N, CA, C, O and the ligand as a Tripos MOL2 file, in Angstrom:
@<TRIPOS>MOLECULE
protein
  261   259    66     0     0
PROTEIN
NO_CHARGES

@<TRIPOS>ATOM
      1 N         -20.1770  114.1920   89.1770 N.3       1 MET1
      2 CA        -19.1390  113.5820   90.0240 C.3       1 MET1
      3 C         -18.7940  112.1950   89.4780 C.2       1 MET1
      4 O         -19.6780  111.3490   89.3430 O.2       1 MET1
      5 N         -17.5430  111.9590   89.1690 N.am      2 PRO2
      6 CA        -17.1840  110.6510   88.5930 C.3       2 PRO2
      7 C         -17.3130  109.5410   89.6190 C.2       2 PRO2
      8 O         -16.9450  109.7070   90.7820 O.2       2 PRO2
      9 N         -17.8320  108.4210   89.1830 N.am      3 GLN3
     10 CA        -17.9850  107.2620   90.0580 C.3       3 GLN3
     11 C         -16.7060  106.4280   89.9870 C.2       3 GLN3
     12 O         -16.4760  105.6930   89.0270 O.2       3 GLN3
     13 N         -15.9000  106.5570   91.0040 N.am      4 ARG4
     14 CA        -14.6790  105.7430   91.0200 C.3       4 ARG4
     15 C         -14.8420  104.6610   92.0670 C.2       4 ARG4
     16 O         -15.2760  104.9350   93.1860 O.2       4 ARG4
     17 N         -14.5040  103.4550   91.7170 N.am      5 PRO5
     18 CA        -14.6420  102.3670   92.6930 C.3       5 PRO5
     19 C         -13.7000  102.5720   93.8640 C.2       5 PRO5
     20 O         -12.4960  102.7670   93.6950 O.2       5 PRO5
     21 N         -14.2720  102.5240   95.0380 N.am      6 ARG6
     22 CA        -13.4330  102.6270   96.2280 C.3       6 ARG6
     23 C         -12.6360  101.3460   96.3950 C.2       6 ARG6
     24 O         -13.0860  100.2580   96.0340 O.2       6 ARG6
     25 N         -11.4780  101.4960   96.9330 N.am      7 SER7
     26 CA        -10.6350  100.3240   97.1320 C.3       7 SER7
     27 C         -10.2040  100.2660   98.5870 C.2       7 SER7
     28 O          -9.7760  101.2610   99.1720 O.2       7 SER7
     29 N         -10.3280   99.0850   99.1490 N.am      8 VAL8
     30 CA         -9.8620   98.8850  100.5240 C.3       8 VAL8
     31 C          -8.8820   97.7180  100.5130 C.2       8 VAL8
     32 O          -8.7830   96.9810   99.5320 O.2       8 VAL8
     33 N          -8.1700   97.5650  101.6060 N.am      9 ASN9
     34 CA         -7.2470   96.4450  101.6940 C.3       9 ASN9
     35 C          -7.8810   95.3310  102.5090 C.2       9 ASN9
     36 O          -8.4440   95.5640  103.5790 O.2       9 ASN9
     37 N          -7.7800   94.1340  101.9920 N.am     10 CYS10
     38 CA         -8.3070   92.9750  102.7060 C.3      10 CYS10
     39 C          -7.6280   92.8810  104.0690 C.2      10 CYS10
     40 O          -6.4000   92.8380  104.1400 O.2      10 CYS10
     41 N          -8.4050   92.8480  105.1550 N.am     11 PRO11
     42 CA         -7.8000   92.8020  106.4860 C.3      11 PRO11
     43 C          -6.9790   91.5470  106.7200 C.2      11 PRO11
     44 O          -6.0960   91.5290  107.5780 O.2      11 PRO11
     45 N          -7.2660   90.4970  105.9620 N.am     12 THR12
     46 CA         -6.5660   89.2360  106.2090 C.3      12 THR12
     47 C          -5.2570   89.1560  105.4370 C.2      12 THR12
     48 O          -4.2150   88.8450  106.0130 O.2      12 THR12
     49 N          -5.3030   89.4340  104.1390 N.am     13 CYS13
     50 CA         -4.1080   89.2380  103.3230 C.3      13 CYS13
     51 C          -3.5490   90.5470  102.7900 C.2      13 CYS13
     52 O          -2.4570   90.5600  102.2230 O.2      13 CYS13
     53 N          -4.2780   91.6590  102.9600 N.am     14 GLY14
     54 CA         -3.7480   92.9530  102.5600 C.3      14 GLY14
     55 C          -3.9030   93.2670  101.0890 C.2      14 GLY14
     56 O          -3.4110   94.2970  100.6280 O.2      14 GLY14
     57 N          -4.5710   92.4120  100.3420 N.am     15 GLN15
     58 CA         -4.7740   92.6770   98.9210 C.3      15 GLN15
     59 C          -5.7750   93.7910   98.7330 C.2      15 GLN15
     60 O          -6.7350   93.8960   99.4950 O.2      15 GLN15
     61 N          -5.5650   94.6360   97.7170 N.am     16 PRO16
     62 CA         -6.5610   95.6600   97.4230 C.3      16 PRO16
     63 C          -7.8620   95.0280   96.9590 C.2      16 PRO16
     64 O          -7.8740   94.1470   96.0990 O.2      16 PRO16
     65 N          -8.9610   95.4970   97.5490 N.am     17 VAL17
     66 CA        -10.2800   94.9560   97.2140 C.3      17 VAL17
     67 C         -11.1660   96.0960   96.7580 C.2      17 VAL17
     68 O         -11.2820   97.1070   97.4490 O.2      17 VAL17
     69 N         -11.7910   95.9460   95.6060 N.am     18 GLU18
     70 CA        -12.7330   96.9630   95.1420 C.3      18 GLU18
     71 C         -14.0070   96.8750   95.9590 C.2      18 GLU18
     72 O         -14.6170   95.8130   96.0890 O.2      18 GLU18
     73 N         -14.3940   98.0220   96.5080 N.am     19 TRP19
     74 CA        -15.5940   98.0700   97.3530 C.3      19 TRP19
     75 C         -16.8090   98.2060   96.4480 C.2      19 TRP19
     76 O         -17.2220   99.3110   96.0990 O.2      19 TRP19
     77 N         -17.3710   97.0690   96.0760 N.am     20 ARG20
     78 CA        -18.5240   97.0700   95.1840 C.3      20 ARG20
     79 C         -19.6420   96.2500   95.8040 C.2      20 ARG20
     80 O         -19.3870   95.2940   96.5370 O.2      20 ARG20
     81 N         -20.8910   96.6280   95.5060 N.am     21 PRO21
     82 CA        -22.0200   95.8680   96.0750 C.3      21 PRO21
     83 C         -21.9670   94.4020   95.6980 C.2      21 PRO21
     84 O         -22.4130   93.5510   96.4680 O.2      21 PRO21
     85 N         -21.4350   94.0920   94.5360 N.am     22 GLU22
     86 CA        -21.4070   92.6850   94.1320 C.3      22 GLU22
     87 C         -20.2860   91.8970   94.8060 C.2      22 GLU22
     88 O         -20.2030   90.6760   94.6800 O.2      22 GLU22
     89 N         -19.4290   92.6170   95.5200 N.am     23 ASN23
     90 CA        -18.4040   91.9010   96.2810 C.3      23 ASN23
     91 C         -18.9690   91.6020   97.6610 C.2      23 ASN23
     92 O         -18.9050   92.4300   98.5700 O.2      23 ASN23
     93 N         -19.5130   90.4250   97.7990 N.am     24 ARG24
     94 CA        -20.2230   90.0990   99.0420 C.3      24 ARG24
     95 C         -19.2760   89.8260  100.1960 C.2      24 ARG24
     96 O         -19.7140   89.7270  101.3420 O.2      24 ARG24
     97 N         -17.9860   89.7040   99.9130 N.am     25 TRP25
     98 CA        -17.0440   89.3810  100.9890 C.3      25 TRP25
     99 C         -16.3270   90.6190  101.5070 C.2      25 TRP25
    100 O         -15.4820   90.5120  102.3960 O.2      25 TRP25
    101 N         -16.6580   91.8240  100.9540 N.am     26 ARG26
    102 CA        -15.9710   93.0250  101.4040 C.3      26 ARG26
    103 C         -16.1220   93.1940  102.9040 C.2      26 ARG26
    104 O         -17.1690   92.8130  103.4260 O.2      26 ARG26
    105 N         -15.1790   93.7230  103.6230 N.am     27 PRO27
    106 CA        -13.9290   94.2680  103.0720 C.3      27 PRO27
    107 C         -12.8900   93.2020  102.7590 C.2      27 PRO27
    108 O         -11.7280   93.5270  102.5100 O.2      27 PRO27
    109 N         -13.2880   91.9400  102.7690 N.am     28 PHE28
    110 CA        -12.3330   90.8890  102.4660 C.3      28 PHE28
    111 C         -12.3140   90.6350  100.9660 C.2      28 PHE28
    112 O         -13.2550   90.9980  100.2600 O.2      28 PHE28
    113 N         -11.2400   90.0080  100.4750 N.am     29 CYS29
    114 CA        -11.1140   89.7870   99.0400 C.3      29 CYS29
    115 C         -11.8410   88.5190   98.6410 C.2      29 CYS29
    116 O         -12.1650   88.3350   97.4680 O.2      29 CYS29
    117 N         -12.1010   87.6440   99.5940 N.am     30 SER30
    118 CA        -12.7290   86.3750   99.2460 C.3      30 SER30
    119 C         -13.3640   85.7770  100.4940 C.2      30 SER30
    120 O         -13.1310   86.2280  101.6160 O.2      30 SER30
    121 N         -14.1730   84.7480  100.2640 N.am     31 GLU31
    122 CA        -14.7950   84.0660  101.3950 C.3      31 GLU31
    123 C         -13.7330   83.4810  102.3180 C.2      31 GLU31
    124 O         -13.8750   83.4830  103.5410 O.2      31 GLU31
    125 N         -12.6620   82.9780  101.6980 N.am     32 ARG32
    126 CA        -11.6040   82.3540  102.4790 C.3      32 ARG32
    127 C         -11.0400   83.3340  103.5120 C.2      32 ARG32
    128 O         -10.8890   83.0060  104.6890 O.2      32 ARG32
    129 N         -10.7310   84.5600  103.0310 N.am     33 CYS33
    130 CA        -10.1390   85.5360  103.9440 C.3      33 CYS33
    131 C         -11.1350   85.9190  105.0380 C.2      33 CYS33
    132 O         -10.7450   86.1420  106.1840 O.2      33 CYS33
    133 N         -12.4090   85.9930  104.6880 N.am     34 LYS34
    134 CA        -13.4130   86.3320  105.6850 C.3      34 LYS34
    135 C         -13.4810   85.2480  106.7600 C.2      34 LYS34
    136 O         -13.5410   85.5400  107.9550 O.2      34 LYS34
    137 N         -13.4700   84.0000  106.3140 N.am     35 LEU35
    138 CA        -13.5550   82.8990  107.2670 C.3      35 LEU35
    139 C         -12.3070   82.8580  108.1370 C.2      35 LEU35
    140 O         -12.3830   82.5780  109.3340 O.2      35 LEU35
    141 N         -11.1540   83.1420  107.5280 N.am     36 ILE36
    142 CA         -9.9140   83.1420  108.2990 C.3      36 ILE36
    143 C         -10.0000   84.1790  109.4080 C.2      36 ILE36
    144 O          -9.6220   83.9240  110.5510 O.2      36 ILE36
    145 N         -10.5130   85.3700  109.0440 N.am     37 ASP37
    146 CA        -10.6070   86.4460  110.0310 C.3      37 ASP37
    147 C         -11.5800   86.0670  111.1340 C.2      37 ASP37
    148 O         -11.2740   86.2280  112.3150 O.2      37 ASP37
    149 N         -12.7410   85.5690  110.7600 N.am     38 LEU38
    150 CA        -13.7270   85.1860  111.7700 C.3      38 LEU38
    151 C         -13.1820   84.0700  112.6540 C.2      38 LEU38
    152 O         -13.3800   84.0710  113.8690 O.2      38 LEU38
    153 N         -12.4920   83.1180  112.0290 N.am     39 GLY39
    154 CA        -11.9030   82.0240  112.7950 C.3      39 GLY39
    155 C         -10.8930   82.5460  113.8030 C.2      39 GLY39
    156 O         -10.8060   82.0500  114.9260 O.2      39 GLY39
    157 N         -10.1250   83.5590  113.3890 N.am     40 GLY40
    158 CA         -9.1380   84.1260  114.3020 C.3      40 GLY40
    159 C          -9.7890   84.7160  115.5260 C.2      40 GLY40
    160 O          -9.3180   84.5310  116.6490 O.2      40 GLY40
    161 N         -10.8820   85.4320  115.3010 N.am     41 TRP41
    162 CA        -11.5850   86.0150  116.4440 C.3      41 TRP41
    163 C         -12.1430   84.9360  117.3560 C.2      41 TRP41
    164 O         -12.0700   85.0460  118.5800 O.2      41 TRP41
    165 N         -12.7010   83.8930  116.7530 N.am     42 ALA42
    166 CA        -13.2690   82.8130  117.5610 C.3      42 ALA42
    167 C         -12.1750   82.1750  118.4000 C.2      42 ALA42
    168 O         -12.3840   81.8510  119.5690 O.2      42 ALA42
    169 N         -10.9970   81.9950  117.7900 N.am     43 THR43
    170 CA         -9.8950   81.3900  118.5180 C.3      43 THR43
    171 C          -9.5060   82.2640  119.7080 C.2      43 THR43
    172 O          -9.2600   81.7630  120.8060 O.2      43 THR43
    173 N          -9.4550   83.5740  119.4770 N.am     44 GLU44
    174 CA         -9.1260   84.4830  120.5630 C.3      44 GLU44
    175 C         -10.1070   84.3120  121.7150 C.2      44 GLU44
    176 O          -9.7260   84.3210  122.8850 O.2      44 GLU44
    177 N         -11.3730   84.1570  121.3590 N.am     45 ARG45
    178 CA        -12.3960   84.0500  122.3870 C.3      45 ARG45
    179 C         -12.2100   82.7760  123.2030 C.2      45 ARG45
    180 O         -12.3480   82.7710  124.4260 O.2      45 ARG45
    181 N         -11.8900   81.6930  122.4890 N.am     46 TYR46
    182 CA        -11.7660   80.4200  123.1980 C.3      46 TYR46
    183 C         -10.4750   80.3540  123.9980 C.2      46 TYR46
    184 O         -10.2990   79.4580  124.8230 O.2      46 TYR46
    185 N          -9.5580   81.3110  123.7550 N.am     47 ARG47
    186 CA         -8.2750   81.2560  124.4270 C.3      47 ARG47
    187 C          -8.3590   81.8060  125.8460 C.2      47 ARG47
    188 O          -7.3950   81.7220  126.6070 O.2      47 ARG47
    189 N          -9.5100   82.3680  126.2000 N.am     48 VAL48
    190 CA         -9.6610   82.9140  127.5450 C.3      48 VAL48
    191 C          -9.4980   81.7950  128.5620 C.2      48 VAL48
    192 O         -10.2220   80.8010  128.5100 O.2      48 VAL48
    193 N          -8.5500   81.9460  129.4890 N.am     49 PRO49
    194 CA         -8.3220   80.8540  130.4460 C.3      49 PRO49
    195 C          -9.4800   80.7330  131.4240 C.2      49 PRO49
    196 O         -10.0950   81.7190  131.8290 O.2      49 PRO49
    197 N          -9.7470   79.5050  131.7790 N.am     50 ALA50
    198 CA        -10.8290   79.2440  132.7230 C.3      50 ALA50
    199 C         -10.3270   79.5080  134.1390 C.2      50 ALA50
    200 O          -9.2510   79.0580  134.5320 O.2      50 ALA50
    201 N         -11.1130   80.2290  134.8740 N.am     51 GLU51
    202 CA        -10.7460   80.5090  136.2620 C.3      51 GLU51
    203 C         -10.8660   79.2330  137.0840 C.2      51 GLU51
    204 O         -11.8540   78.5060  136.9750 O.2      51 GLU51
    205 N          -9.8520   78.9640  137.9080 N.am     52 PRO52
    206 CA         -9.9910   77.7930  138.7830 C.3      52 PRO52
    207 C         -11.0790   78.0500  139.8240 C.2      52 PRO52
    208 O         -11.1300   79.1070  140.4530 O.2      52 PRO52
    209 N         -11.9230   77.0750  139.9810 N.am     53 ALA53
    210 CA        -13.0320   77.2240  140.9210 C.3      53 ALA53
    211 C         -12.5090   77.1580  142.3530 C.2      53 ALA53
    212 O         -11.8900   76.1750  142.7600 O.2      53 ALA53
    213 N         -12.7690   78.2080  143.0960 N.am     54 THR54
    214 CA        -12.3430   78.2220  144.4930 C.3      54 THR54
    215 C         -13.5410   78.5520  145.3620 C.2      54 THR54
    216 O         -14.3690   79.3970  145.0210 O.2      54 THR54
    217 N         -13.6160   77.8600  146.5040 N.am     55 GLY55
    218 CA        -14.7230   78.1190  147.4040 C.3      55 GLY55
    219 C         -16.0390   77.5970  146.8700 C.2      55 GLY55
    220 O         -17.1080   77.9560  147.3650 O.2      55 GLY55
    221 N         -15.9590   76.7510  145.8600 N.am     56 GLN56
    222 CA        -17.1930   76.1850  145.3230 C.3      56 GLN56
    223 C         -17.4500   74.8340  145.9700 C.2      56 GLN56
    224 O         -16.5700   74.2480  146.5990 O.2      56 GLN56
    225 N         -18.6590   74.3610  145.8030 N.am     57 ALA57
    226 CA        -19.0010   73.0410  146.3160 C.3      57 ALA57
    227 C         -18.1590   71.9960  145.6030 C.2      57 ALA57
    228 O         -17.9470   72.0680  144.3930 O.2      57 ALA57
    229 N         -17.6920   71.0390  146.3580 N.am     58 GLN58
    230 CA        -16.8960   69.9910  145.7620 C.3      58 GLN58
    231 C         -17.7640   69.1360  144.8510 C.2      58 GLN58
    232 O         -18.9500   68.9410  145.1160 O.2      58 GLN58
    233 N         -17.1810   68.6370  143.8000 N.am     59 PRO59
    234 CA        -17.9700   67.7810  142.9100 C.3      59 PRO59
    235 C         -18.4140   66.5230  143.6320 C.2      59 PRO59
    236 O         -17.6350   65.9280  144.3770 O.2      59 PRO59
    237 N         -19.6070   66.1290  143.4300 N.am     60 GLY60
    238 CA        -20.1250   64.9240  144.0620 C.3      60 GLY60
    239 C         -20.8720   65.2330  145.3470 C.2      60 GLY60
    240 O         -21.5210   64.3550  145.9150 O.2      60 GLY60
    241 N         -20.7850   66.5030  145.8200 N.am     61 GLN61
    242 CA        -21.5240   66.8500  147.0220 C.3      61 GLN61
    243 C         -22.8180   67.5260  146.6350 C.2      61 GLN61
    244 O         -22.8050   68.6380  146.1050 O.2      61 GLN61
    245 N         -23.9010   66.8930  146.8830 N.am     62 GLU62
    246 CA        -25.2010   67.4700  146.5430 C.3      62 GLU62
    247 C         -25.6820   68.3110  147.7210 C.2      62 GLU62
    248 O         -25.5810   67.8730  148.8670 O.2      62 GLU62
    249 N         -26.1930   69.4880  147.4680 N.am     63 PRO63
    250 CA        -26.7900   70.2930  148.5550 C.3      63 PRO63
    251 C         -28.0240   69.6130  149.1270 C.2      63 PRO63
    252 O         -28.9180   69.1870  148.3950 O.2      63 PRO63
    253 N         -28.0530   69.5190  150.4660 N.am     64 VAL64
    254 CA        -29.1810   68.8640  151.1230 C.3      64 VAL64
    255 C         -30.2990   69.8720  151.3330 C.2      64 VAL64
    256 O         -30.0850   70.9290  151.9250 O.2      64 VAL64
    257 N         -31.4580   69.5540  150.8620 N.am     65 SER65
    258 CA        -32.5700   70.4710  151.0100 C.3      65 SER65
    259 C         -33.7830   69.7550  151.5580 C.2      65 SER65
    260 O         -34.8290   70.3740  151.7520 O.2      65 SER65
    261 ZN         -7.7390   88.5200  101.3370 Zn       66 ZN66
@<TRIPOS>BOND
     1     1     2 1
     2     2     3 1
     3     3     4 2
     4     3     5 am
     5     5     6 1
     6     6     7 1
     7     7     8 2
     8     7     9 am
     9     9    10 1
    10    10    11 1
    11    11    12 2
    12    11    13 am
    13    13    14 1
    14    14    15 1
    15    15    16 2
    16    15    17 am
    17    17    18 1
    18    18    19 1
    19    19    20 2
    20    19    21 am
    21    21    22 1
    22    22    23 1
    23    23    24 2
    24    23    25 am
    25    25    26 1
    26    26    27 1
    27    27    28 2
    28    27    29 am
    29    29    30 1
    30    30    31 1
    31    31    32 2
    32    31    33 am
    33    33    34 1
    34    34    35 1
    35    35    36 2
    36    35    37 am
    37    37    38 1
    38    38    39 1
    39    39    40 2
    40    39    41 am
    41    41    42 1
    42    42    43 1
    43    43    44 2
    44    43    45 am
    45    45    46 1
    46    46    47 1
    47    47    48 2
    48    47    49 am
    49    49    50 1
    50    50    51 1
    51    51    52 2
    52    51    53 am
    53    53    54 1
    54    54    55 1
    55    55    56 2
    56    55    57 am
    57    57    58 1
    58    58    59 1
    59    59    60 2
    60    59    61 am
    61    61    62 1
    62    62    63 1
    63    63    64 2
    64    63    65 am
    65    65    66 1
    66    66    67 1
    67    67    68 2
    68    67    69 am
    69    69    70 1
    70    70    71 1
    71    71    72 2
    72    71    73 am
    73    73    74 1
    74    74    75 1
    75    75    76 2
    76    75    77 am
    77    77    78 1
    78    78    79 1
    79    79    80 2
    80    79    81 am
    81    81    82 1
    82    82    83 1
    83    83    84 2
    84    83    85 am
    85    85    86 1
    86    86    87 1
    87    87    88 2
    88    87    89 am
    89    89    90 1
    90    90    91 1
    91    91    92 2
    92    91    93 am
    93    93    94 1
    94    94    95 1
    95    95    96 2
    96    95    97 am
    97    97    98 1
    98    98    99 1
    99    99   100 2
   100    99   101 am
   101   101   102 1
   102   102   103 1
   103   103   104 2
   104   103   105 am
   105   105   106 1
   106   106   107 1
   107   107   108 2
   108   107   109 am
   109   109   110 1
   110   110   111 1
   111   111   112 2
   112   111   113 am
   113   113   114 1
   114   114   115 1
   115   115   116 2
   116   115   117 am
   117   117   118 1
   118   118   119 1
   119   119   120 2
   120   119   121 am
   121   121   122 1
   122   122   123 1
   123   123   124 2
   124   123   125 am
   125   125   126 1
   126   126   127 1
   127   127   128 2
   128   127   129 am
   129   129   130 1
   130   130   131 1
   131   131   132 2
   132   131   133 am
   133   133   134 1
   134   134   135 1
   135   135   136 2
   136   135   137 am
   137   137   138 1
   138   138   139 1
   139   139   140 2
   140   139   141 am
   141   141   142 1
   142   142   143 1
   143   143   144 2
   144   143   145 am
   145   145   146 1
   146   146   147 1
   147   147   148 2
   148   147   149 am
   149   149   150 1
   150   150   151 1
   151   151   152 2
   152   151   153 am
   153   153   154 1
   154   154   155 1
   155   155   156 2
   156   155   157 am
   157   157   158 1
   158   158   159 1
   159   159   160 2
   160   159   161 am
   161   161   162 1
   162   162   163 1
   163   163   164 2
   164   163   165 am
   165   165   166 1
   166   166   167 1
   167   167   168 2
   168   167   169 am
   169   169   170 1
   170   170   171 1
   171   171   172 2
   172   171   173 am
   173   173   174 1
   174   174   175 1
   175   175   176 2
   176   175   177 am
   177   177   178 1
   178   178   179 1
   179   179   180 2
   180   179   181 am
   181   181   182 1
   182   182   183 1
   183   183   184 2
   184   183   185 am
   185   185   186 1
   186   186   187 1
   187   187   188 2
   188   187   189 am
   189   189   190 1
   190   190   191 1
   191   191   192 2
   192   191   193 am
   193   193   194 1
   194   194   195 1
   195   195   196 2
   196   195   197 am
   197   197   198 1
   198   198   199 1
   199   199   200 2
   200   199   201 am
   201   201   202 1
   202   202   203 1
   203   203   204 2
   204   203   205 am
   205   205   206 1
   206   206   207 1
   207   207   208 2
   208   207   209 am
   209   209   210 1
   210   210   211 1
   211   211   212 2
   212   211   213 am
   213   213   214 1
   214   214   215 1
   215   215   216 2
   216   215   217 am
   217   217   218 1
   218   218   219 1
   219   219   220 2
   220   219   221 am
   221   221   222 1
   222   222   223 1
   223   223   224 2
   224   223   225 am
   225   225   226 1
   226   226   227 1
   227   227   228 2
   228   227   229 am
   229   229   230 1
   230   230   231 1
   231   231   232 2
   232   231   233 am
   233   233   234 1
   234   234   235 1
   235   235   236 2
   236   235   237 am
   237   237   238 1
   238   238   239 1
   239   239   240 2
   240   239   241 am
   241   241   242 1
   242   242   243 1
   243   243   244 2
   244   243   245 am
   245   245   246 1
   246   246   247 1
   247   247   248 2
   248   247   249 am
   249   249   250 1
   250   250   251 1
   251   251   252 2
   252   251   253 am
   253   253   254 1
   254   254   255 1
   255   255   256 2
   256   255   257 am
   257   257   258 1
   258   258   259 1
   259   259   260 2
@<TRIPOS>SUBSTRUCTURE
     1 MET1         2 RESIDUE 1 A MET
     2 PRO2         6 RESIDUE 1 A PRO
     3 GLN3        10 RESIDUE 1 A GLN
     4 ARG4        14 RESIDUE 1 A ARG
     5 PRO5        18 RESIDUE 1 A PRO
     6 ARG6        22 RESIDUE 1 A ARG
     7 SER7        26 RESIDUE 1 A SER
     8 VAL8        30 RESIDUE 1 A VAL
     9 ASN9        34 RESIDUE 1 A ASN
    10 CYS10       38 RESIDUE 1 A CYS
    11 PRO11       42 RESIDUE 1 A PRO
    12 THR12       46 RESIDUE 1 A THR
    13 CYS13       50 RESIDUE 1 A CYS
    14 GLY14       54 RESIDUE 1 A GLY
    15 GLN15       58 RESIDUE 1 A GLN
    16 PRO16       62 RESIDUE 1 A PRO
    17 VAL17       66 RESIDUE 1 A VAL
    18 GLU18       70 RESIDUE 1 A GLU
    19 TRP19       74 RESIDUE 1 A TRP
    20 ARG20       78 RESIDUE 1 A ARG
    21 PRO21       82 RESIDUE 1 A PRO
    22 GLU22       86 RESIDUE 1 A GLU
    23 ASN23       90 RESIDUE 1 A ASN
    24 ARG24       94 RESIDUE 1 A ARG
    25 TRP25       98 RESIDUE 1 A TRP
    26 ARG26      102 RESIDUE 1 A ARG
    27 PRO27      106 RESIDUE 1 A PRO
    28 PHE28      110 RESIDUE 1 A PHE
    29 CYS29      114 RESIDUE 1 A CYS
    30 SER30      118 RESIDUE 1 A SER
    31 GLU31      122 RESIDUE 1 A GLU
    32 ARG32      126 RESIDUE 1 A ARG
    33 CYS33      130 RESIDUE 1 A CYS
    34 LYS34      134 RESIDUE 1 A LYS
    35 LEU35      138 RESIDUE 1 A LEU
    36 ILE36      142 RESIDUE 1 A ILE
    37 ASP37      146 RESIDUE 1 A ASP
    38 LEU38      150 RESIDUE 1 A LEU
    39 GLY39      154 RESIDUE 1 A GLY
    40 GLY40      158 RESIDUE 1 A GLY
    41 TRP41      162 RESIDUE 1 A TRP
    42 ALA42      166 RESIDUE 1 A ALA
    43 THR43      170 RESIDUE 1 A THR
    44 GLU44      174 RESIDUE 1 A GLU
    45 ARG45      178 RESIDUE 1 A ARG
    46 TYR46      182 RESIDUE 1 A TYR
    47 ARG47      186 RESIDUE 1 A ARG
    48 VAL48      190 RESIDUE 1 A VAL
    49 PRO49      194 RESIDUE 1 A PRO
    50 ALA50      198 RESIDUE 1 A ALA
    51 GLU51      202 RESIDUE 1 A GLU
    52 PRO52      206 RESIDUE 1 A PRO
    53 ALA53      210 RESIDUE 1 A ALA
    54 THR54      214 RESIDUE 1 A THR
    55 GLY55      218 RESIDUE 1 A GLY
    56 GLN56      222 RESIDUE 1 A GLN
    57 ALA57      226 RESIDUE 1 A ALA
    58 GLN58      230 RESIDUE 1 A GLN
    59 PRO59      234 RESIDUE 1 A PRO
    60 GLY60      238 RESIDUE 1 A GLY
    61 GLN61      242 RESIDUE 1 A GLN
    62 GLU62      246 RESIDUE 1 A GLU
    63 PRO63      250 RESIDUE 1 A PRO
    64 VAL64      254 RESIDUE 1 A VAL
    65 SER65      258 RESIDUE 1 A SER
    66 ZN66       261 GROUP 0 **** ****
C-alpha cells in the first residue's frame, strides 16, 4: 500500500496542510493559525453576557449570624 501524505485544510486560513507527525501544529499550518483559532474560542467564551443579579443580597449588607 503506497504511503501518501494525507492533506487537510488549515481551519484558520484554509491552506492545505500535510498531515505528518513532524507537523506539530496539525491540523493547523502553523503555530500562528493554532493560536488564532484558540484565541477565537476563548473570545467566544468571554463573550457570554453576565446575568444581572436579581434577588441577591445588596452589596455592603453582611448577613447577621
Ligand atoms: Zn493556517
